C-alpha positions, 0 to 999 in steps of 0.5 A: 496859173492866176493873173494875179501874182506875188514878188519881191525885190532881191539884191544877190549882190549883196549876199554870199553867193552861197545863200542864192539858191537857198533863197530862191527856193524859200521864195517858191515856197512862200508862193512867190513867183516873180524877182526883181534884181540889178536896179542898184547893181551898176558897180558891180556890172561895170566896176571899170569904165568899159569893164564889164562883170556878168558873171555873177549876174548870169549866175543870179539870174540862172538860179532864180530861172532854175527855181522856177522864178520870173524875172523882173530885169533893171537898168541900174541908172538911179546909181552912177558909180563913182568913176562915172562921176569922177570922169564926168562931174557935170553929171550931178544935178545943182540944187536952187541953193547953187550947190552941187549935189555930191556922190554918195547916196542916190539919184545923184544926176541931172537929167539934163546932162548929155554926158549922163543921157549918153551913159545911161543909154549904153549901160541900158544897151549893155544890160538888154543885149546881156538879157533882153532874150532870157527866157526868165526875163519877163519885164524891164523896170527903167531906172528907179523912182524918178525924182526921189529925194526931189531930184527932178529940178537941176538948174545945172548950166546943161539945165538951162541951156536945154530951158532956152532951147525948150522954151524957144520951140514952146514960144517961136519968138521971145516976143511972144514969150514976154507977152504970154508972161508978161514981163513988162512987169517990173521990167524983166522983158527980155531980148533973146531966149539966151538971156533967160536964166533959171528962176532961182536966187532972185532977191525976192519971188521969181516971175510965177510964168517962169517958174511953171515953165521951168516945172514943165520943162523939167518934167519933159526932160524925165520923160525924154530920159525915160523913154530912151530907155524904153526905146532901148529896151523894146528893140532888145527884148520885144515882147517884155514888159516895160515898167517904172516903178513910181512913187506914192503921192509924188507929183514933180513930174507929169507921170501920165507923159511917161506911163504913155510910154510904158506897158504898165505904171507900177508904184512903191506902197508905204502906208506908214511911212507916207502917212508920217510924211503927208500933210496929216495933222497929229491927231490923224496920224495918231489914229491910223499909225500902225494901219495907215490912213484907209484911202492911202493906198487905194488912192494911188492905186486908182491913180496909177491904174488910170495910166496903165495899159496893162494891170498896174503893179505894186513894185514895192510893198512895205512889209514891216517898218521902214527907216526913213520917215520921221518916225517908223512905227510897225504896221499891225499884224494883218496889215500886210495881207490887207495892203496886198489884197487891197492892190489886187481889188484895185486891179493890180496884176502884182504885188511885190514886197521889198524886200526879201531879207533886211539888210544889215548894213548901210542906209537902209538897214532899219528897212524890214524885209520879209525875212529879218537879218538873221534869215527868220520869216518876219511876219510880213512873210507869213502874211505874204504866204497867206495871200499866196494861199489865197489867190488860189481861191479866186479865179484865175482871170479876173477883169479890171475894175471899172469905177462908177465915178471919175475924179480928174487928177492934174499934175500942172494944177498941182505945180502951180498952186505950188508957185501961186498957193495965195495961202501957205497951206493950199495944198492941191494933193491934199484936197484932191485926196479929201474929195477921193476920201470923202467918195470911198467914205460912202462905198464908191469906186472910184477912177482916177483920170487926166484931164483929157480922158474920156468922161463917157459912161461916168454918171459922176466926175469929180474936179478938185481945184483943176487951174487951168480948164482946157476948152477941149474940156470945157466942150466936153463938160457942156455936152455931158449929162453927168453929174459935176462937182467942181473944187474951187479955184477952178479955172482960175488961171490961164496956161501961162499962169494970169488971170483969165479975161472973164475972171475965174473960172475961165472956159468953165463959165461957159457951163457955169456962168459964175463970176468969182470976183475976189478971194481970200486964203484962210489962216488954219485957225480962222474958219467960216461957220457953213450950214449943209442941209441942216447940218453945220460944218465949217469952210476952211483954207479958202473963200471965193466970192461969187456973182451968180446966174439967176437960175443958180441954186445956192445950198449954202452960205457963208455968215455974211450970206455969199455963196459957199455951194453953187448948183447950175443945173448939173454942175456944183461948184464948191466956192470954198473947201469944207470939213470932212463931215460936210464934204463926205455929206456933198458927194454923198448927196452928188452920187445920189443925184448921179443915180448912184447907191451909196452905202454908209461905212464905218469908220475905217471900213472900205469896199471895192468891187472887181469882176462881180466881187466885193473886197471888204477892208477893215482899218478901224475898230469895229466889225463889218458884216458881210450880207447873210445872202452873200457866198463868201470866197474868203475870210469871214461873215464879220470882217474884224479889224485889220482883216480882209473878207472876198464875197460874192453879192446875191443876184437879188442884193445886186438888183436891190441896188440897181433898183435904188440907184434907179429910184436916185436918178428920178 
């Protein structure tokens, strides 16, 4: 049996019981091995307080197990039932506008509510005790999409009380807090922790350090809530994987901290909906309308792979049009297969489609499934069947991929720049993604890692706008002989969101002795001309004014002669953000300087390597030619639009690439 498997999300409570057996049989015929159930079923499990109805779920589990399917059982805590809210209305979260968020959709709870913490723990215990030892239950999902619909932050009285306790633990004394925050500014000094409120409702901007600590606190509350459920399940269902389904490009809490308690990170992949909701301009959205951006899904794959102890999963794979984006195009034929294989190429163990059958009612009735509402197989279902057949063509066991490049991704930097953008369009997630995309466009495999990750073995380390450079990271950097690329604003703040005493880049100055003495943000229609190795480009969004060490090399300048790109030994510092072509050229050259083999790929073509195999994905309109001396595993030698091919490179070509890398390094 292969260690790659397909799954599907299924809701037996939403369909007549007479359909369950046929559904289970048809899932197996499609090549599906695993089914996620029950994440929204609390009102059916416990229809009234303390009155449990397990009969329907018992029968559903036995039906699925009888067809040979493995089950991912869920805790149903993303949707507390109405009777619980009526009994404890303080469970509901409070928005920044001071209004309580009402019952009637989902995720209507406050992570800091003690009543909800207790109720969620009780239903999790009940489900785990009921099904924790069932032989068909192979894994557990806790809750569903923590933070979806912007529900990480709540400003309830419970949250404020817990925030005060969190501050007391962090700072020890209110005097230390006043000094760290700089509350002498605008006469904001506090006498006790009990005087500190939520950072909302102020006449103008609330104190930035106050806001940043509230973000940190809220993230810790998510982790506390998640770990409570993990501990309950591990005690009652040992030996099963415990996972959570994170969201794409979502960064409102520290996913690394939660993933440390899980066996695997899983995430929900909606490349078309995500493209519509992200920062991309109208031209980019039109260009990749029905395929998704070629680096969008893979960025998430590499991020979640980097925080998983076991192979990560895609828990929800888009199978057709969705319902929740501003516009909801249909994927081109071939894209569901392409997205599925791209996940496996980047290290996924499971790709699970959302959902088995399109619902004809309620909020998600316009969201496609593998089957249409009248129970006919949709395009996504046919492509899932093809993926299942192709899995059998690969070795049963595939080692995890290992990138040649590390990209450091930092959730706290995102929060800090949200609070202190200085320019309205300074978007940390966007700029991290642009660096990643530039690396992928020249054929490089990338590992996305946190600031405290080991960096041994990487020859190129790319660090997009790391706001706070820790002393530990700076020390490891000083001892490394890898090539580093740093984005602007790296080392620009302290932990308490103030300017470092030595000015930016703060602790990074030990290895890159710059002094950033002034910055400016630029409107979208304002750019600065730059020239990189004879090719014109533009600096945009941000510009830094830099004093340089005598032995630094300036690779590019602004029109007034100021340094835009600076190299000092093995570090390259980018004092602005650049257009796509210039960013790609910079990453290409940094990879060559690191001794890595690069490949200029046609627009929309991406490569991924795993276990000696090379996977080709074509999001574009031209074709990619597989090397003639390669051995095809499946697919065509000419990889056309929206197609996938997998090949094993010839030994001579592998040696040639290694030789090219050695020449570049020298």
